[in-house]
C-alpha positions as CSV (number, residue, x, y, z in Angstrom):
1,G,70.6,105.3,92.5
2,K,71.0,103.8,95.9
3,F,74.5,105.6,95.8
4,G,73.3,109.1,95.5
5,P,73.3,111.4,92.5
6,I,76.0,109.8,90.2
7,A,78.0,112.4,87.8
8,T,77.4,112.0,84.3
9,E,79.2,111.8,80.9
10,D,78.9,115.7,80.6
11,P,81.9,117.3,81.5
12,A,79.7,120.4,82.7
13,D,77.9,118.2,85.4
14,P,78.6,119.9,88.6
15,R,79.0,116.5,90.3
16,W,82.7,116.4,89.0
17,T,85.5,117.5,91.0
18,K,88.1,118.9,88.6
19,Y,92.2,118.4,89.2
20,P,94.7,120.0,86.7
21,K,97.8,118.5,85.6
22,G,100.0,117.2,88.5
23,T,100.1,115.5,91.6
24,H,96.9,115.1,94.1
25,E,95.5,113.7,97.4
26,I,92.2,113.4,98.4
27,V,92.0,112.4,102.3
28,F,88.7,110.7,103.6
29,E,88.1,111.1,107.7
30,H,86.0,108.9,109.8
31,C,86.0,106.0,107.4
32,D,85.7,103.2,109.9
33,E,82.5,102.0,108.9
34,L,83.1,102.2,104.9
35,S,82.5,98.7,103.2
36,W,84.5,100.0,100.3
37,L,85.2,103.3,97.9
38,M,84.6,103.7,94.5
39,V,86.2,106.5,92.4
40,L,84.3,107.4,89.1
41,M,86.6,109.3,86.5
42,L,85.4,110.9,83.2
43,D,87.4,109.8,80.3
44,C,86.5,112.6,77.6
45,A,89.3,112.8,75.1
46,K,87.9,114.9,73.1
47,D,87.7,117.5,75.7
48,G,91.3,116.9,77.1
49,I,89.9,114.6,80.0
50,V,91.7,111.7,80.9
51,P,91.7,109.4,83.9
52,P,95.1,109.0,85.6
53,Q,96.8,105.8,84.7
54,K,97.1,104.2,88.5
55,V,95.6,105.4,91.9
56,H,97.1,105.0,95.0
57,L,94.8,104.1,98.4
58,F,96.6,104.6,101.6
59,T,95.2,104.2,105.3
60,S,96.1,105.7,108.5
61,D,95.1,105.7,112.2
62,D,96.0,109.4,112.7
63,G,95.7,111.2,109.4
64,E,99.5,112.0,109.7
65,K,101.4,108.6,109.2
66,W,100.2,106.7,105.8
67,S,100.6,102.9,104.8
68,L,99.9,101.9,101.2
69,Y,97.1,99.7,101.0
70,E,96.5,99.2,97.4
71,I,97.3,100.4,94.0
72,K,94.7,100.0,91.2
73,D,95.2,101.0,87.0
74,S,92.6,102.7,85.6
75,P,90.7,100.9,82.7
76,A,91.9,101.6,79.2
77,F,89.4,101.8,76.9
78,P,89.8,102.9,73.4
79,N,88.4,106.3,73.3
80,T,87.3,107.7,69.9
81,L,87.8,111.1,70.5
82,H,83.9,111.2,69.6
83,D,82.6,109.8,72.7
84,A,82.9,110.3,76.9
85,F,83.1,107.2,79.2
86,I,82.8,106.9,83.2
87,D,85.6,104.4,84.2
88,H,85.6,103.3,87.8
89,L,88.0,101.5,90.4
90,V,86.6,100.1,93.5
91,F,88.4,99.6,96.8
92,S,87.4,97.0,99.0
93,P,87.3,96.2,101.9
94,V,88.5,99.5,103.4
95,K,88.5,100.1,107.1
96,S,90.5,102.5,108.6
97,P,89.9,105.9,110.4
98,Y,91.7,107.7,107.5
99,L,91.9,106.9,103.9
100,K,93.8,108.9,100.9
101,I,93.6,108.6,97.2
102,A,96.8,109.6,95.8
103,F,97.2,110.3,91.7
104,T,99.0,112.0,89.1
105,A,97.2,114.1,86.0
106,E,98.8,113.9,83.0
107,E,95.9,115.9,81.7
108,E,92.8,117.3,83.3
109,V,91.3,114.7,85.7
110,Y,87.3,114.6,86.7
111,I,86.7,112.6,89.9
112,Q,83.9,111.6,91.9
113,T,84.3,109.3,95.0
114,I,81.5,107.2,96.4
115,C,81.8,105.8,100.1
116,H,79.4,103.1,101.1
C-alpha cells in the first residue's frame, strides 16, 4: 500500500519487531515533518502474542528530556484463540524532533511502526 510493506497476520512475517515481556521504549529521531505515527500490533493469542494494554507517546526537543504527549488504550477485540488480528493505534498530529513510544508487554508483543 501507500505506507510501504505492512506486516501480515502471520507471526513469522519478518516485518514484525518482537518484544519479550517487560517494559520497552522505541525512539524516533528527525520527526519534525511527521503528520502522524501509526503503531500496528499483532493480536494472536493462540501463539501467546498479545498487544500491550496501553501505549504512551512522548515528545522531546533534545532526545534527553521527555514530555508525555498522549496515552492510548489498545483496542480490545475478542480473540477466539483460532485467529489473528492486526490492531492499530494512530497518534496525530505529532511534530517534534524526537518521539518515543513506551509500553509494557505482559506477553510477547509484535509491533510495526509506520510514520507519515
